[in-house]
N, C-alpha and C positions, 0 to 999 in steps of 0.2 A: 504494500500500500504506500502511496506517496501523499505528501501534503504540499499545498501551495503555501508560499510565504505570506506573511501579513499578520496583523493582530488577531484576526479571527481565522484560526486554522480550519481548513476544509478538506475533507477526504476527496481526493481527485477522482472524478468519474461522472458520467452522465446517465449511467444505467439506472433503471428503476430501483434495483436492489441497493445500490450505493446511495442514491438520493434518499431512500427510506432509512438507511443506516445513519445518515447525517441527521435526519430529523430525530431519530431515537437518541442519538448522542446528545443533541441539544436539550432534549427533555430530561434525560436522566442526569445530566450534568448539574441541573438546577436543584436536584434533590440529593441529600446525603445518604444514598442507599448503596448497598452492596451490589456489585455488577459482576456477572460471569460472562466473559467474552469467549465464545467458542468458534472454531474454524480450523481449516486445514493449515498445515505448516506453510509459512510464506505468505499468508493472506494479509498480515499486518495487524495482528491482535494487539501488540504493544502500542502501536500508533493510535489505535482506537482508544486504548486506555489513556494515553497521553492527551488525546483530544478531549476526553471527558474531564480529565484533571484541569486542562488549560481553560476550559469553559466554566469551571466550577468556582465557588467562593474560596477554594483552597489553592487557586492557581499561583499565588505568590509564595506558597510554602513548598516544601520538598516533595518530589515525586521519586519514591524509592522503589526500584525494581529488584525482585528476588527471583532467581531461577531456582525453583523448588527441587529440581532434580540434580542440581550441580553442587549442593552444599554437602561436604563430607559429613556423614552421620556423627562422627566423633567431635565435630566442631560446631554442630548445630546450635547448641545453647549459647556458646560464646559469641558466635556470629550474629545470631538473631537477638539475643537478650543483652549482650554485652557482659562485661565482667569488671569487678573491682580490682585494684592493684594487688598483686600477689595472691590472687584467688586460686591459682594452680601453678604447677611447675612450668616455667617458661612464659608466664603471663607478664605483660608490661607492668612496671611499677605504677604507671599513671592510670592503669585501667583502660577500658575501651567502651565507647558507646555502641550499643547494638543497632542493627538495622531497623528494628521495630521502633526503638526510641527516636531514631533519626527521622522516621516517617511521621511522628506525632505532630499534628497540626496540618499535615498534608495528606498525601495519598500513598498507600502501600499497594504495590502491584505484585501479585503472586503469579509469576509466569510459570507455565508448565505445571499447573497445580496438580494435574493427574499423575505427575512423577513423584509426588511426595512419598517418602517412605512412611510406614505406619507410625514410627516414633514422632516424626515431624507433624503428621496429621493430628496426633493427640495434643501436642504442644500448641499447634495453631488453633485447634478447637477451643482449648482452654483460654487462649488469649482473646479470641473473638467473643467468648462468653463473658469474660470478666473485664476486658479492656484494661488489664493491669499486667505488669511484668515486674520481675525482680532480677537484677543483675546477678550473674554467677558470683558467689562469694559475698554478696551484699545482703543487707537486711531491710533496706528502704524500698518500699513499693512505689513504682512509677505508674501514674495514671496516663493512659494513652487516649488521644483524640485524633483519630485518623479515618480516612475513607478506605475501604477495601475494594479493590478490583482484582479479580482472578481471571486467568485465561488458561485454556487447554485445547490441544488439538485432538484430545480423546473425548469420547462421549462419556461424561462422568456418571450419568445415570446407569449406563451399562457397566461401568467400572464398579459401581455400588452393587449391582446385581451379581457380579462375578466375585465379590468379596475383596476387591483390591482397593476400595476407597470407602471411607467411613460414611455411613448414611447421614449421621448427625452433622458432620462437617459439610457434606454436600448441600444439605438444606440451609446451612448457614451462608453458603456461597451463592446458591441458586435463587437469589431474590429477584433480580432483573436479568434475564438471559438476553444476550445480544449475539447474533450470528453473523459472522463475516463471510460473505459469499466467495467461493473460489473464482479464480480469474476466468476459467472456461465457461462459467455461467454468465459472464458479462463481457463478451468479445467487443462490444461497442466502446469499452474503456481502454482497450489495448493501445490504440494509437495515441490517446491522450497520455497514457503512462509512459510509452516509449519516447514520445516527444519530450516529456518532462525530464526523463533521464538524459536524453541527448542534449537538451538545453543546458543542463547542469554541467555536462562535460564541455560544451561549447564555451560557456562562461568561464570555466576554470582554465581552459587551455587556449582560448582565443582562436579556436578553429570552428568553422560552421560545419556541423554534421547533419546529414539527412538520411532517411530510410527510403529505399526504392519501393515502388508499388508492389513488385513481386515479393519482396521480403515481408512487406506489411500483410499481404494476403496469406503468406506462410504463417506469420505470427497469429493471424486471426483464425486459422484453421488448426493450430497446434493445441494440444490438450492442457499444457502448462501444469504438470503434476507438482511443480515447485512453486506455482502461483506467481505473485508479483515479484518475489525475491528472485525467481528463476528468470523472469523477463529482464530484470535489472542486470543479472549476470550475462545474459545474451547480448544486451546492448553494450555492456562494458567489453565483452569479447570483440564485438564488431568495431568499437572505437579503437581498441588496442591494435587490431590488424588492418584497419582501413588505411589506405595510402592517399586517398584524395578526399576524405571526409564523407564518402558515400558508403552506406551500409547496404549490401546486396544479399540476395538469397545465396548466390554462389560463395560469397565471402563467409557466410555463416554455416554453410553445409557441414564442415567438420564439427561445428558445435552441435548441430542437430544430430549428427552421427553419434557423438558421444552420449547423447541422450537416448539413443536407440530409436529415433524417429526420423526417417528419411522420406517416407511416403506420407501423403496427406492423411490426416486423421479423419476417419469417417464422420460425416456431418453430425450424426446422432450422438457421438461421444461427448462433445462439449455441451450438448443440450441436455444430456441425461443427468438426472439428480444422482449424486454419489450416495453411497451407503451412509456416510456421515450425515448428509442433508436429510435423508429419510429418517434417521435416528432422531435428529433435531425436531423434525415435524411430529414424530410420535411423542416426543417429550413435551412439546407444546400442547398437543391434544390432551395429554394427561393433565396438564396444568389448567387449561381453559375449558376442557370438556368437548364432547363430540356433537353437541347440538349446533344449530345454525349460528348462534352468537359466538360460541366457542370457535367454530371454524373460521368465522370472520376475523376473530382476534388472531388466530394462528396465521392466516393469510396476510394480515396486516403486519405482524411482526416479521414474517419471512420476506416481505416485500414482493409478494406475488398476488395475482388475482384469485378470487374465490374459485373461478372456473379452473384455473391451473391447479389449485389445491385438490379439487375433486378429481382431476385427471391423475395426479400422483397417487391419491388414495385408491382409485380404481385399479391402477397398474400394480401397486404394491400389495393391496389386500385382495384384489380379485373381485 
């Protein structure tokens, strides 16, 4: 996902799904509620979280991102909660402020929430319940005031069913669900995104770059399993190997070959809802109900028409 510059950050795109997502971000930013951002890898979940923070009353305070799957389990407490000087062997004599305390007053972004080990899930649940922490080796309780935004490329409801994610923590996080659409579902945004990345390189290097019509057609028919992040990588590849500032299909053929895609993707592939999207739809139906009003709410949140929702339901449920 990319952003335009300016005081009011906007998600780049003109597709109905992205326009709807921008509206949702604007609405939830005004309320201090927990948000769960779900979507495939590379769709821009952290940028959605930052947009919510930037449009909220906490925008002048810290935005602290934690990759929940990257914290060594042995260091979880000291990194998250901080520690007092001399709390353990090797600890700094000055102590250390933890990430949770740094986020107080601002926004805490729990990235890859589905990757939390069980021990971290328990600690995070306790923090969300009490809004209090105590540094390792300390006795003073610190009251926290922060907004929580979590993100996952996994279907957390399914992770709960499989016993890999705590149900009580899931319901603490799943207050306002936002779904970031995959790039293949919004091909009308591809040119805007590609131009955005090219313009950034043009400004940085003082060279005018452009994309040939043939390459653009290839971009628009490709499935983009890595989503916007992959598109950005392709553009950077083209910029790196371009000799005259023109990115062509021939120039990027080796890059497509590395991705295992030389032939045009069948048209239905990029239009077909992924298993993840279907899971999201089912999750929303459980939340809002299967009556007419519930289905309208689901279609509204997914950025699709009611007729489109019925087609998906007919195909998936028979």
